[in-house]
DODO-956846 format. One record per atom (N, C-alpha, C): residue in three letters; atom name; x, y, z; chain. Coordinates in pm, 1 decimal. Atoms other than C-alpha are relative to their C-alpha. Last residue first. Layout:
BEGIN
<"ALA"; "CA"; <X; Y; Z>; "A"> ...
! end
This chain:
BEGIN
<"UNK"; "N"; <-55.7; 24.3; 132.3>; "A"> <"UNK"; "CA"; <-9688.8; -1777.0; -2324.5>; "A"> <"UNK"; "C"; <11.9; 131.0; -71.8>; "A"> <"UNK"; "N"; <-63.5; 131.7; 5.5>; "A"> <"UNK"; "CA"; <-9763.0; -1790.4; -1956.1>; "A"> <"UNK"; "C"; <65.5; -22.6; -133.3>; "A"> <"UNK"; "N"; <85.2; 100.9; 61.5>; "A"> <"UNK"; "CA"; <-9835.4; -1419.7; -1935.5>; "A"> <"UNK"; "C"; <79.7; -128.0; -15.8>; "A"> <"UNK"; "N"; <70.5; 83.5; -97.1>; "A"> <"UNK"; "CA"; <-9706.3; -1128.8; -1736.2>; "A"> <"UNK"; "C"; <-98.6; -90.8; -71.2>; "A"> <"UNK"; "N"; <145.3; -7.5; 18.2>; "A"> <"UNK"; "CA"; <-9455.4; -979.3; -1974.0>; "A"> <"UNK"; "C"; <-67.0; -101.3; 91.5>; "A"> <"UNK"; "N"; <66.7; 127.1; -31.5>; "A"> <"UNK"; "CA"; <-9096.0; -911.2; -1873.6>; "A"> <"UNK"; "C"; <-150.5; 21.6; -18.8>; "A"> <"UNK"; "N"; <83.3; 44.7; 110.1>; "A"> <"UNK"; "CA"; <-8965.6; -601.0; -2052.7>; "A"> <"UNK"; "C"; <-64.4; -136.7; 22.9>; "A"> <"UNK"; "N"; <100.9; -100.5; 30.2>; "A"> <"UNK"; "CA"; <-8815.3; -398.0; -1769.9>; "A"> <"UNK"; "C"; <-101.3; -49.9; -101.9>; "A"> <"UNK"; "N"; <105.2; 7.4; -101.4>; "A"> <"UNK"; "CA"; <-8636.3; -711.1; -1653.2>; "A"> <"UNK"; "C"; <-110.5; 102.3; -22.6>; "A"> <"UNK"; "N"; <112.8; 81.5; 46.5>; "A"> <"UNK"; "CA"; <-8442.0; -721.3; -1980.4>; "A"> <"UNK"; "C"; <-116.4; 0.7; 97.6>; "A"> <"UNK"; "N"; <54.8; 81.2; -109.2>; "A"> <"UNK"; "CA"; <-8214.6; -434.6; -1871.0>; "A"> <"UNK"; "C"; <-125.3; -73.7; -45.7>; "A"> <"UNK"; "N"; <-103.5; 11.5; -102.0>; "A"> <"UNK"; "CA"; <-7989.4; -275.3; -2135.7>; "A"> <"UNK"; "C"; <-48.3; -96.2; 108.7>; "A"> <"UNK"; "N"; <33.4; 27.4; -139.7>; "A"> <"UNK"; "CA"; <-8203.7; -317.5; -2442.9>; "A"> <"UNK"; "C"; <124.1; -4.8; 88.2>; "A"> <"UNK"; "N"; <41.5; -125.6; -61.8>; "A"> <"UNK"; "CA"; <-8182.2; -164.9; -2792.2>; "A"> <"UNK"; "C"; <-21.4; -11.3; 150.9>; "A"> <"UNK"; "N"; <-109.4; -95.9; 10.2>; "A"> <"UNK"; "CA"; <-7980.9; -448.7; -2949.1>; "A"> <"UNK"; "C"; <-31.3; 132.5; 69.2>; "A"> <"UNK"; "N"; <-100.8; 23.4; -103.5>; "A"> <"UNK"; "CA"; <-8239.4; -692.9; -2817.9>; "A"> <"UNK"; "C"; <110.5; 105.2; -1.6>; "A"> <"UNK"; "N"; <-114.9; 81.6; 38.3>; "A"> <"UNK"; "CA"; <-8510.8; -557.0; -3041.8>; "A"> <"UNK"; "C"; <105.3; -1.0; 110.7>; "A"> <"UNK"; "N"; <-118.3; -82.5; 22.6>; "A"> <"UNK"; "CA"; <-8832.5; -433.4; -2889.9>; "A"> <"UNK"; "C"; <115.3; -92.4; -36.1>; "A"> <"UNK"; "N"; <-130.7; 62.6; -9.2>; "A"> <"UNK"; "CA"; <-9178.1; -586.4; -2894.8>; "A"> <"UNK"; "C"; <110.9; 100.1; -26.8>; "A"> <"UNK"; "N"; <-99.9; -92.0; -57.0>; "A"> <"UNK"; "CA"; <-9481.0; -367.0; -2836.6>; "A"> <"UNK"; "C"; <135.6; -66.7; 22.3>; "A"> <"UNK"; "N"; <6.9; -140.3; 42.8>; "A"> <"UNK"; "CA"; <-9725.9; -648.3; -2906.1>; "A"> <"UNK"; "C"; <108.4; 80.3; 71.8>; "A"> <"UNK"; "N"; <-38.3; -90.5; -108.2>; "A"> <"UNK"; "CA"; <-9653.7; -1019.1; -2883.6>; "A"> <"UNK"; "C"; <-0.9; 142.6; -54.5>; "A"> <"UNK"; "N"; <-135.6; -55.5; 5.2>; "A"> <"UNK"; "CA"; <-9841.8; -1210.8; -3152.8>; "A"> <"UNK"; "C"; <25.3; 93.1; 118.6>; "A"> <"UNK"; "N"; <-95.8; 99.7; -46.6>; "A"> <"UNK"; "CA"; <-10151.3; -1412.2; -3065.2>; "A"> <"UNK"; "C"; <141.9; 56.2; 5.8>; "A"> <"UNK"; "N"; <-74.5; -55.7; -112.7>; "A"> <"UNK"; "CA"; <-10400.1; -1125.6; -3090.0>; "A"> <"UNK"; "C"; <102.7; -95.4; 58.7>; "A"> <"UNK"; "N"; <43.6; 69.1; -121.4>; "A"> <"UNK"; "CA"; <-10646.4; -1319.8; -3308.6>; "A"> <"UNK"; "C"; <74.6; 49.7; 124.1>; "A"> <"UNK"; "N"; <138.0; -40.4; -28.7>; "A"> <"UNK"; "CA"; <-10596.6; -1067.9; -3590.6>; "A"> <"UNK"; "C"; <-52.4; -62.5; 129.1>; "A"> <"UNK"; "N"; <-4.8; -136.8; -51.9>; "A"> <"UNK"; "CA"; <-10218.7; -1123.8; -3576.0>; "A"> <"UNK"; "C"; <-140.7; 46.2; 40.3>; "A"> <"UNK"; "N"; <-81.4; 9.0; -122.3>; "A"> <"UNK"; "CA"; <-10252.2; -1500.4; -3617.6>; "A"> <"UNK"; "C"; <3.4; 137.6; 67.3>; "A"> <"UNK"; "N"; <90.1; 32.5; -111.1>; "A"> <"UNK"; "CA"; <-10537.5; -1447.0; -3865.9>; "A"> <"UNK"; "C"; <75.4; -15.5; 131.5>; "A"> <"UNK"; "N"; <32.9; -117.0; -81.1>; "A"> <"UNK"; "CA"; <-10296.7; -1264.4; -4098.4>; "A"> <"UNK"; "C"; <-88.7; -32.3; 119.9>; "A"> <"UNK"; "N"; <-103.2; -22.9; -101.5>; "A"> <"UNK"; "CA"; <-10146.5; -1589.8; -4231.2>; "A"> <"UNK"; "C"; <-29.6; 118.5; 92.1>; "A"> <"UNK"; "N"; <-43.0; -139.3; 3.7>; "A"> <"UNK"; "CA"; <-10478.9; -1672.3; -4405.6>; "A"> <"UNK"; "C"; <105.4; 23.8; 109.2>; "A"> <"UNK"; "N"; <-44.0; -28.8; 135.8>; "A"> <"UNK"; "CA"; <-10595.1; -2021.3; -4500.8>; "A"> <"UNK"; "C"; <56.0; 140.0; -14.8>; "A"> <"UNK"; "N"; <66.8; -120.3; 51.8>; "A"> <"UNK"; "CA"; <-10789.3; -2029.8; -4174.1>; "A"> <"UNK"; "C"; <32.9; 26.5; -146.5>; "A"> <"UNK"; "N"; <145.5; 16.2; -7.9>; "A"> <"UNK"; "CA"; <-10695.8; -2389.3; -4091.3>; "A"> <"UNK"; "C"; <-71.1; 118.5; -64.0>; "A"> <"UNK"; "N"; <35.7; 124.5; 69.5>; "A"> <"UNK"; "CA"; <-10331.6; -2402.7; -4199.0>; "A"> <"UNK"; "C"; <-149.8; -24.4; 1.7>; "A"> <"UNK"; "N"; <5.7; -15.8; 146.2>; "A"> <"UNK"; "CA"; <-10301.3; -2033.1; -4103.7>; "A"> <"UNK"; "C"; <-32.5; -128.4; -77.4>; "A"> <"UNK"; "N"; <-125.0; 47.4; 60.3>; "A"> <"UNK"; "CA"; <-10387.0; -2109.4; -3737.1>; "A"> <"UNK"; "C"; <-11.8; 9.2; -152.4>; "A"> <"UNK"; "N"; <-73.8; -110.1; 60.6>; "A"> <"UNK"; "CA"; <-10682.9; -1890.4; -3630.7>; "A"> <"UNK"; "C"; <130.3; -44.9; -66.0>; "A"> <"UNK"; "N"; <64.2; -42.8; 125.2>; "A"> <"UNK"; "CA"; <-10908.1; -2191.8; -3574.2>; "A"> <"UNK"; "C"; <76.6; 111.3; -70.8>; "A"> <"UNK"; "N"; <102.6; -102.1; -16.7>; "A"> <"UNK"; "CA"; <-10667.6; -2329.5; -3312.0>; "A"> <"UNK"; "C"; <-54.1; 43.7; -136.4>; "A"> <"UNK"; "N"; <-44.7; -135.8; 30.1>; "A"> <"UNK"; "CA"; <-10481.2; -2651.9; -3378.4>; "A"> <"UNK"; "C"; <-116.2; 96.0; 21.9>; "A"> <"UNK"; "N"; <27.6; -56.6; 133.5>; "A"> <"UNK"; "CA"; <-10604.8; -2965.5; -3207.1>; "A"> <"UNK"; "C"; <59.9; 139.4; -16.5>; "A"> <"UNK"; "N"; <106.6; -99.6; -5.9>; "A"> <"UNK"; "CA"; <-10436.1; -3129.1; -2904.9>; "A"> <"UNK"; "C"; <-21.6; 56.1; -140.2>; "A"> <"UNK"; "N"; <123.1; 57.7; 57.1>; "A"> <"UNK"; "CA"; <-10230.2; -3448.5; -2900.3>; "A"> <"UNK"; "C"; <-120.8; 92.4; 14.0>; "A"> <"UNK"; "N"; <88.2; 30.4; -113.3>; "A"> <"UNK"; "CA"; <-9961.8; -3297.1; -2670.1>; "A"> <"UNK"; "C"; <-134.4; -57.3; -44.4>; "A"> <"UNK"; "N"; <-78.4; 86.8; -87.2>; "A"> <"UNK"; "CA"; <-9702.1; -3310.1; -2949.9>; "A"> <"UNK"; "C"; <-83.8; -45.6; 119.6>; "A"> <"UNK"; "N"; <2.5; 132.8; 61.9>; "A"> <"UNK"; "CA"; <-9967.9; -3166.1; -3180.5>; "A"> <"UNK"; "C"; <78.5; -101.0; 83.2>; "A"> <"UNK"; "N"; <136.1; 52.9; 0.7>; "A"> <"UNK"; "CA"; <-10024.1; -2870.2; -2948.0>; "A"> <"UNK"; "C"; <-4.8; -141.8; -55.8>; "A"> <"UNK"; "N"; <33.7; 43.6; -135.8>; "A"> <"UNK"; "CA"; <-9652.8; -2818.3; -2885.5>; "A"> <"UNK"; "C"; <-139.3; -62.9; 3.9>; "A"> <"UNK"; "N"; <-88.2; 112.0; -31.8>; "A"> <"UNK"; "CA"; <-9568.0; -2807.3; -3254.1>; "A"> <"UNK"; "C"; <-33.4; -56.1; 138.4>; "A"> <"UNK"; "N"; <47.2; 121.6; 67.4>; "A"> <"UNK"; "CA"; <-9873.8; -2594.5; -3326.6>; "A"> <"UNK"; "C"; <86.9; -121.0; 31.7>; "A"> <"UNK"; "N"; <-89.6; 46.7; 106.1>; "A"> <"UNK"; "CA"; <-9771.6; -2331.3; -3069.5>; "A"> <"UNK"; "C"; <-47.9; -133.4; -58.3>; "A"> <"UNK"; "N"; <68.6; -14.1; 128.1>; "A"> <"UNK"; "CA"; <-10064.8; -2186.8; -2870.8>; "A"> <"UNK"; "C"; <79.4; -57.9; -116.9>; "A"> <"UNK"; "N"; <110.1; 97.0; 1.6>; "A"> <"UNK"; "CA"; <-9935.6; -2310.3; -2533.5>; "A"> <"UNK"; "C"; <-80.0; 6.4; -129.8>; "A"> <"UNK"; "N"; <129.9; -51.7; -43.5>; "A"> <"UNK"; "CA"; <-9615.9; -2118.2; -2601.9>; "A"> <"UNK"; "C"; <-109.9; -105.2; -13.5>; "A"> <"UNK"; "N"; <75.8; -56.7; 112.0>; "A"> <"UNK"; "CA"; <-9297.7; -2323.2; -2634.9>; "A"> <"UNK"; "C"; <-136.0; 48.4; 49.3>; "A"> <"UNK"; "N"; <25.8; -141.9; -21.5>; "A"> <"UNK"; "CA"; <-9118.9; -2366.1; -2301.8>; "A"> <"UNK"; "C"; <-79.0; 63.0; -115.3>; "A"> <"UNK"; "N"; <123.9; -11.2; -76.9>; "A"> <"UNK"; "CA"; <-9145.0; -2745.7; -2323.1>; "A"> <"UNK"; "C"; <-34.7; 145.0; 33.6>; "A"> <"UNK"; "N"; <54.2; -133.9; 22.2>; "A"> <"UNK"; "CA"; <-8884.5; -2731.5; -2600.9>; "A"> <"UNK"; "C"; <-132.9; 18.0; 74.1>; "A"> <"UNK"; "N"; <-79.1; -95.6; -77.2>; "A"> <"UNK"; "CA"; <-8678.0; -3030.0; -2485.1>; "A"> <"UNK"; "C"; <-55.3; 142.1; -7.2>; "A"> <"UNK"; "N"; <29.7; 14.3; -143.5>; "A"> <"UNK"; "CA"; <-8948.1; -3273.3; -2603.4>; "A"> <"UNK"; "C"; <77.3; 98.2; 88.6>; "A"> <"UNK"; "N"; <127.5; -60.1; -39.0>; "A"> <"UNK"; "CA"; <-8910.8; -3122.9; -2956.0>; "A"> <"UNK"; "C"; <-32.2; -19.0; 148.3>; "A"> <"UNK"; "N"; <-15.1; -78.9; -122.4>; "A"> <"UNK"; "CA"; <-8542.5; -3223.7; -2979.0>; "A"> <"UNK"; "C"; <-129.5; 65.6; 48.9>; "A"> <"UNK"; "N"; <-78.7; 66.5; -103.5>; "A"> <"UNK"; "CA"; <-8574.6; -3515.5; -3223.1>; "A"> <"UNK"; "C"; <5.5; 79.2; 130.9>; "A"> <"UNK"; "N"; <78.5; 112.2; -51.1>; "A"> <"UNK"; "CA"; <-8853.7; -3381.8; -3439.0>; "A"> <"UNK"; "C"; <70.5; -66.0; 117.9>; "A"> <"UNK"; "N"; <3.9; 116.7; 87.1>; "A"> <"UNK"; "CA"; <-8659.5; -3060.5; -3475.9>; "A"> <"UNK"; "C"; <-89.2; -107.0; 61.6>; "A"> <"UNK"; "N"; <95.8; 97.3; -49.0>; "A"> <"UNK"; "CA"; <-8674.0; -2708.8; -3333.4>; "A"> <"UNK"; "C"; <-8.1; -113.6; -101.1>; "A"> <"UNK"; "N"; <93.2; 57.2; 97.0>; "A"> <"UNK"; "CA"; <-8362.8; -2524.6; -3436.5>; "A"> <"UNK"; "C"; <-87.2; -104.6; 68.0>; "A"> <"UNK"; "N"; <6.5; 145.8; -2.7>; "A"> <"UNK"; "CA"; <-8187.6; -2304.3; -3187.1>; "A"> <"UNK"; "C"; <-107.1; -49.8; -95.0>; "A"> <"UNK"; "N"; <119.4; 45.6; 72.2>; "A"> <"UNK"; "CA"; <-8075.0; -1945.8; -3228.4>; "A"> <"UNK"; "C"; <2.5; -152.7; -2.8>; "A"> <"UNK"; "N"; <91.3; 72.8; -87.4>; "A"> <"UNK"; "CA"; <-7817.2; -1870.1; -2959.2>; "A"> <"UNK"; "C"; <-131.1; -40.9; -66.9>; "A"> <"UNK"; "N"; <-61.3; 111.3; -71.2>; "A"> <"UNK"; "CA"; <-7525.8; -1777.2; -3183.3>; "A"> <"UNK"; "C"; <-98.8; -84.0; 79.9>; "A"> <"UNK"; "N"; <38.2; -7.7; -141.4>; "A"> <"UNK"; "CA"; <-7733.4; -1558.3; -3413.9>; "A"> <"UNK"; "C"; <49.5; -125.1; 72.8>; "A"> <"UNK"; "N"; <5.1; -138.1; -47.8>; "A"> <"UNK"; "CA"; <-7597.6; -1481.7; -3761.5>; "A"> <"UNK"; "C"; <-28.8; 13.5; 149.6>; "A"> <"UNK"; "N"; <-129.7; -63.7; 18.8>; "A"> <"UNK"; "CA"; <-7487.5; -1827.0; -3870.1>; "A"> <"UNK"; "C"; <4.8; 136.4; 68.6>; "A"> <"UNK"; "N"; <-93.5; 69.3; -88.9>; "A"> <"UNK"; "CA"; <-7792.0; -1998.5; -3723.5>; "A"> <"UNK"; "C"; <141.8; 55.4; -11.8>; "A"> <"UNK"; "N"; <19.8; -35.9; -141.0>; "A"> <"UNK"; "CA"; <-8026.1; -1740.1; -3878.4>; "A"> <"UNK"; "C"; <99.9; -66.8; 94.2>; "A"> <"UNK"; "N"; <-132.9; -17.0; -60.4>; "A"> <"UNK"; "CA"; <-7884.7; -1779.8; -4230.5>; "A"> <"UNK"; "C"; <-6.7; 26.0; 150.7>; "A"> <"UNK"; "N"; <-94.5; 98.6; 53.8>; "A"> <"UNK"; "CA"; <-8192.1; -1922.0; -4411.3>; "A"> <"UNK"; "C"; <138.5; 8.9; 65.9>; "A"> <"UNK"; "N"; <29.4; 136.0; -45.2>; "A"> <"UNK"; "CA"; <-8436.5; -1732.0; -4188.5>; "A"> <"UNK"; "C"; <104.7; -101.5; -46.1>; "A"> <"UNK"; "N"; <-99.1; 74.3; 77.7>; "A"> <"UNK"; "CA"; <-8286.6; -1387.3; -4248.0>; "A"> <"UNK"; "C"; <-7.1; -147.8; 40.7>; "A"> <"UNK"; "N"; <-50.7; -83.3; 108.5>; "A"> <"UNK"; "CA"; <-8545.8; -1134.0; -4133.7>; "A"> <"UNK"; "C"; <104.9; -68.2; -85.7>; "A"> <"UNK"; "N"; <-143.6; -22.3; -9.4>; "A"> <"UNK"; "CA"; <-8726.7; -1395.4; -3926.5>; "A"> <"UNK"; "C"; <46.6; 78.8; -122.7>; "A"> <"UNK"; "N"; <-87.1; 83.8; 83.8>; "A"> <"UNK"; "CA"; <-9101.6; -1355.9; -3938.9>; "A"> <"UNK"; "C"; <146.7; 37.5; 20.7>; "A"> <"UNK"; "N"; <-32.4; 121.2; -75.4>; "A"> <"UNK"; "CA"; <-9336.9; -1223.0; -3670.3>; "A"> <"UNK"; "C"; <90.6; -95.1; -76.4>; "A"> <"UNK"; "N"; <48.1; 120.6; 67.4>; "A"> <"UNK"; "CA"; <-9483.2; -978.2; -3924.2>; "A"> <"UNK"; "C"; <23.4; -127.9; 80.1>; "A"> <"UNK"; "N"; <134.3; -15.5; 57.0>; "A"> <"UNK"; "CA"; <-9466.6; -649.4; -3735.0>; "A"> <"UNK"; "C"; <-55.6; -130.5; -56.7>; "A"> <"UNK"; "N"; <98.7; -13.8; -107.0>; "A"> <"UNK"; "CA"; <-9172.6; -721.9; -3504.8>; "A"> <"UNK"; "C"; <-142.5; 13.2; -50.4>; "A"> <"UNK"; "N"; <81.7; -112.6; 44.9>; "A"> <"UNK"; "CA"; <-8954.6; -851.5; -3789.8>; "A"> <"UNK"; "C"; <-115.3; 9.9; 99.3>; "A"> <"UNK"; "N"; <145.6; 12.4; 9.6>; "A"> <"UNK"; "CA"; <-8721.7; -1079.6; -3596.1>; "A"> <"UNK"; "C"; <-63.6; 129.1; -49.1>; "A"> <"UNK"; "N"; <40.6; 38.3; 135.3>; "A"> <"UNK"; "CA"; <-8350.5; -1066.7; -3677.7>; "A"> <"UNK"; "C"; <-151.9; -2.0; -19.0>; "A"> <"UNK"; "N"; <-18.5; -111.4; 92.7>; "A"> <"UNK"; "CA"; <-8259.3; -868.2; -3365.3>; "A"> <"UNK"; "C"; <-40.8; -33.1; -143.0>; "A"> <"UNK"; "N"; <-122.9; 19.2; 75.8>; "A"> <"UNK"; "CA"; <-8406.3; -1139.7; -3147.0>; "A"> <"UNK"; "C"; <10.1; 113.4; -102.1>; "A"> <"UNK"; "N"; <-6.6; 88.4; 115.6>; "A"> <"UNK"; "CA"; <-8697.3; -994.4; -2957.4>; "A"> <"UNK"; "C"; <141.3; -13.7; -54.0>; "A"> <"UNK"; "N"; <-130.8; -20.3; 62.6>; "A"> <"UNK"; "CA"; <-8727.3; -848.6; -2610.0>; "A"> <"UNK"; "C"; <18.0; -104.3; -109.7>; "A"> <"UNK"; "N"; <29.5; -66.0; 127.3>; "A"> <"UNK"; "CA"; <-9097.3; -836.8; -2515.7>; "A"> <"UNK"; "C"; <129.0; 29.2; -75.6>; "A"> <"UNK"; "N"; <-26.2; -143.5; 11.2>; "A"> <"UNK"; "CA"; <-9022.1; -1085.2; -2240.6>; "A"> <"UNK"; "C"; <-47.9; 52.0; -134.8>; "A"> <"UNK"; "N"; <-5.3; -42.4; 138.7>; "A"> <"UNK"; "CA"; <-9130.5; -1427.3; -2121.7>; "A"> <"UNK"; "C"; <16.3; 151.5; -3.9>; "A"> <"UNK"; "N"; <62.9; -130.1; 20.4>; "A"> <"UNK"; "CA"; <-9047.8; -1542.8; -1772.6>; "A"> <"UNK"; "C"; <19.0; 37.2; -146.5>; "A"> <"UNK"; "N"; <-43.9; -71.3; 119.5>; "A"> <"UNK"; "CA"; <-8978.2; -1911.1; -1727.5>; "A"> <"UNK"; "C"; <-78.6; 129.6; -9.5>; "A"> <"UNK"; "N"; <104.5; -68.8; 75.7>; "A"> <"UNK"; "CA"; <-9012.9; -2051.4; -1378.4>; "A"> <"UNK"; "C"; <62.3; 72.1; -118.5>; "A"> <"UNK"; "N"; <-47.1; -61.4; 123.6>; "A"> <"UNK"; "CA"; <-8813.8; -2300.3; -1178.5>; "A"> <"UNK"; "C"; <-117.3; 62.0; -75.2>; "A"> <"UNK"; "N"; <15.6; -145.4; -13.5>; "A"> <"UNK"; "CA"; <-8951.6; -2361.5; -830.2>; "A"> <"UNK"; "C"; <45.4; 74.9; -125.7>; "A"> <"UNK"; "N"; <143.7; -30.1; 5.6>; "A"> <"UNK"; "CA"; <-9010.0; -2734.0; -896.6>; "A"> <"UNK"; "C"; <-27.2; 149.7; 13.8>; "A"> <"UNK"; "N"; <90.0; 111.0; -32.0>; "A"> <"UNK"; "CA"; <-8642.0; -2767.6; -982.5>; "A"> <"UNK"; "C"; <-145.2; 40.5; -9.9>; "A"> <"UNK"; "N"; <-48.0; 134.1; 33.9>; "A"> <"UNK"; "CA"; <-8451.3; -2440.8; -981.5>; "A"> <"UNK"; "C"; <-105.2; -102.7; 37.1>; "A"> <"UNK"; "N"; <30.3; 107.8; -93.2>; "A"> <"UNK"; "CA"; <-8530.1; -2070.4; -979.4>; "A"> <"UNK"; "C"; <54.5; -132.7; -49.0>; "A"> <"UNK"; "N"; <-31.8; -30.5; -139.3>; "A"> <"UNK"; "CA"; <-8538.7; -1817.0; -1259.7>; "A"> <"UNK"; "C"; <-42.0; -115.9; 89.0>; "A"> <"UNK"; "N"; <23.7; 114.8; -87.0>; "A"> <"UNK"; "CA"; <-8526.0; -1853.3; -1636.4>; "A"> <"UNK"; "C"; <43.4; 33.9; 141.5>; "A"> <"UNK"; "N"; <-84.0; -9.9; -117.6>; "A"> <"UNK"; "CA"; <-8558.6; -1542.3; -1853.6>; "A"> <"UNK"; "C"; <-39.0; -113.2; 93.8>; "A"> <"UNK"; "N"; <60.8; 50.6; -121.2>; "A"> <"UNK"; "CA"; <-8692.3; -1577.1; -2204.1>; "A"> <"UNK"; "C"; <101.5; 11.7; 112.6>; "A"> <"UNK"; "N"; <-87.3; 47.9; -105.7>; "A"> <"UNK"; "CA"; <-8601.4; -1383.0; -2513.3>; "A"> <"UNK"; "C"; <-80.2; -40.7; 122.3>; "A"> <"UNK"; "N"; <-11.0; -96.8; -108.6>; "A"> <"UNK"; "CA"; <-8844.3; -1354.1; -2800.4>; "A"> <"UNK"; "C"; <80.5; -61.9; 112.3>; "A"> <"UNK"; "N"; <-114.6; -87.8; 26.4>; "A"> <"UNK"; "CA"; <-8783.6; -1561.0; -3112.0>; "A"> <"UNK"; "C"; <11.9; 113.5; 100.9>; "A"> <"UNK"; "N"; <-120.9; 76.9; -31.7>; "A"> <"UNK"; "CA"; <-9011.4; -1844.9; -2995.2>; "A"> <"UNK"; "C"; <125.6; 84.8; -20.4>; "A"> <"UNK"; "N"; <-24.7; 6.6; -144.5>; "A"> <"UNK"; "CA"; <-9294.6; -1593.8; -2983.6>; "A"> <"UNK"; "C"; <126.8; -76.8; 35.7>; "A"> <"UNK"; "N"; <-129.6; -55.7; -36.9>; "A"> <"UNK"; "CA"; <-9266.1; -1518.6; -3357.3>; "A"> <"UNK"; "C"; <34.5; -12.7; 147.4>; "A"> <"UNK"; "N"; <23.2; -95.9; -109.2>; "A"> <"UNK"; "CA"; <-9637.4; -1572.2; -3420.3>; "A"> <"UNK"; "C"; <129.3; 66.4; 44.3>; "A"> <"UNK"; "N"; <-59.8; -130.6; 26.2>; "A"> <"UNK"; "CA"; <-9559.4; -1725.5; -3760.7>; "A"> <"UNK"; "C"; <-24.1; 102.0; 109.6>; "A"> <"UNK"; "N"; <106.9; -97.0; 26.5>; "A"> <"UNK"; "CA"; <-9801.7; -2018.2; -3733.4>; "A"> <"UNK"; "C"; <53.6; 140.8; -25.0>; "A"> <"UNK"; "N"; <-28.1; -126.9; -66.4>; "A"> <"UNK"; "CA"; <-9523.2; -2274.2; -3772.8>; "A"> <"UNK"; "C"; <-108.2; 101.9; -36.5>; "A"> <"UNK"; "N"; <66.0; -1.7; -130.7>; "A"> <"UNK"; "CA"; <-9682.2; -2599.8; -3885.2>; "A"> <"UNK"; "C"; <20.9; 132.4; 73.4>; "A"> <"UNK"; "N"; <132.7; -59.3; 13.1>; "A"> <"UNK"; "CA"; <-9582.0; -2527.4; -4245.4>; "A"> <"UNK"; "C"; <-75.2; 5.3; 132.9>; "A"> <"UNK"; "N"; <-13.8; -146.0; 5.4>; "A"> <"UNK"; "CA"; <-9215.3; -2593.9; -4160.0>; "A"> <"UNK"; "C"; <-136.2; 69.2; -5.3>; "A"> <"UNK"; "N"; <-52.8; -44.5; -128.8>; "A"> <"UNK"; "CA"; <-9293.4; -2952.6; -4056.5>; "A"> <"UNK"; "C"; <8.0; 152.5; 5.0>; "A"> <"UNK"; "N"; <111.6; 6.8; -94.2>; "A"> <"UNK"; "CA"; <-9508.2; -3008.3; -4366.3>; "A"> <"UNK"; "C"; <42.3; 51.8; 137.2>; "A"> <"UNK"; "N"; <95.7; -103.2; 39.8>; "A"> <"UNK"; "CA"; <-9227.8; -2889.8; -4595.2>; "A"> <"UNK"; "C"; <-118.8; 3.7; 96.5>; "A"> <"UNK"; "N"; <-52.2; -132.5; -35.7>; "A"> <"UNK"; "CA"; <-8968.7; -3097.4; -4409.4>; "A"> <"UNK"; "C"; <-98.8; 112.3; -31.9>; "A"> <"UNK"; "N"; <-119.2; -37.6; 75.7>; "A"> <"UNK"; "CA"; <-9169.4; -3419.9; -4429.5>; "A"> <"UNK"; "C"; <38.9; 143.4; 37.5>; "A"> <"UNK"; "N"; <7.6; -116.9; 89.1>; "A"> <"UNK"; "CA"; <-9406.6; -3525.2; -4155.3>; "A"> <"UNK"; "C"; <131.1; 23.0; -72.7>; "A"> <"UNK"; "N"; <27.1; 41.5; 138.7>; "A"> <"UNK"; "CA"; <-9402.9; -3879.8; -4016.3>; "A"> <"UNK"; "C"; <2.5; 115.7; -99.2>; "A"> <"UNK"; "N"; <-113.7; 77.0; 51.9>; "A"> <"UNK"; "CA"; <-9235.6; -3787.5; -3685.9>; "A"> <"UNK"; "C"; <-17.0; -40.2; -145.8>; "A"> <"UNK"; "N"; <-110.1; -92.8; 22.6>; "A"> <"UNK"; "CA"; <-9494.1; -3516.6; -3616.1>; "A"> <"UNK"; "C"; <120.0; -71.7; -61.5>; "A"> <"UNK"; "N"; <-64.1; -39.9; -125.2>; "A"> <"UNK"; "CA"; <-9764.0; -3777.3; -3658.7>; "A"> <"UNK"; "C"; <109.6; 99.5; -34.4>; "A"> <"UNK"; "N"; <-140.6; 35.9; -19.9>; "A"> <"UNK"; "CA"; <-9961.9; -3777.0; -3977.6>; "A"> <"UNK"; "C"; <46.4; 40.1; 139.1>; "A"> <"UNK"; "N"; <-25.9; 137.1; 44.4>; "A"> <"UNK"; "CA"; <-10334.6; -3786.4; -4046.2>; "A"> <"UNK"; "C"; <142.2; -48.4; 26.9>; "A"> <"UNK"; "N"; <97.0; 88.5; -65.9>; "A"> <"UNK"; "CA"; <-10456.5; -3477.9; -3860.2>; "A"> <"UNK"; "C"; <27.1; -146.7; -31.9>; "A"> <"UNK"; "N"; <-33.7; 9.6; -142.0>; "A"> <"UNK"; "CA"; <-10145.7; -3274.8; -3945.9>; "A"> <"UNK"; "C"; <-97.3; -88.8; 77.8>; "A"> <"UNK"; "N"; <-104.0; 102.5; -17.2>; "A"> <"UNK"; "CA"; <-10201.4; -3344.9; -4317.6>; "A"> <"UNK"; "C"; <31.8; -24.9; 146.9>; "A"> <"UNK"; "N"; <7.2; 56.2; -134.6>; "A"> <"UNK"; "CA"; <-10524.1; -3143.2; -4304.5>; "A"> <"UNK"; "C"; <100.3; -113.4; 25.0>; "A"> <"UNK"; "N"; <90.4; -62.0; -97.6>; "A"> <"UNK"; "CA"; <-10521.9; -3082.0; -4679.9>; "A"> <"UNK"; "C"; <-0.3; -78.3; 131.4>; "A"> <"UNK"; "N"; <128.6; 68.8; -3.6>; "A"> <"UNK"; "CA"; <-10214.3; -3227.0; -4850.6>; "A"> <"UNK"; "C"; <-88.4; 68.5; 102.8>; "A"> <"UNK"; "N"; <33.7; 74.4; -120.6>; "A"> <"UNK"; "CA"; <-9940.4; -2971.2; -4893.4>; "A"> <"UNK"; "C"; <-136.1; -67.8; -14.1>; "A"> <"UNK"; "N"; <81.9; 109.5; 50.4>; "A"> <"UNK"; "CA"; <-9788.7; -2852.1; -5220.0>; "A"> <"UNK"; "C"; <-34.2; -93.1; 117.2>; "A"> <"UNK"; "N"; <-5.9; 122.1; -77.7>; "A"> <"UNK"; "CA"; <-9653.6; -2517.3; -5115.6>; "A"> <"UNK"; "C"; <-96.9; -102.7; -57.7>; "A"> 
! end
């Protein structure tokens, strides 16, 4: 990658090129875990689960077929500059959400630490994930955390 140091501090999300946009992803994989929505309006709540997309590598937090994910998974959605406001369910640790909310990145983020392993070392990744293909009842895998 040929990224300018601390580009995220000088550029808005809208000003970033594709390489910079992709580099914001910390690789936690949380967006690839299934969510369960319950209630409506002010009573609506998102429940996060340990049920992962079948393409997600549970150890690394990376997609097993990133370039073809939209072909292979019907419900895989792409986060873009245009639809970012619709992704208010992103974890509070997500760089896209943080920058959208004008907040700084965490020290463990690979763009700051220089090491992709700091995400796992900081305990950001979901532990004990299971693949969707192995699940009958998602409710058994709801996790009690906001993100």
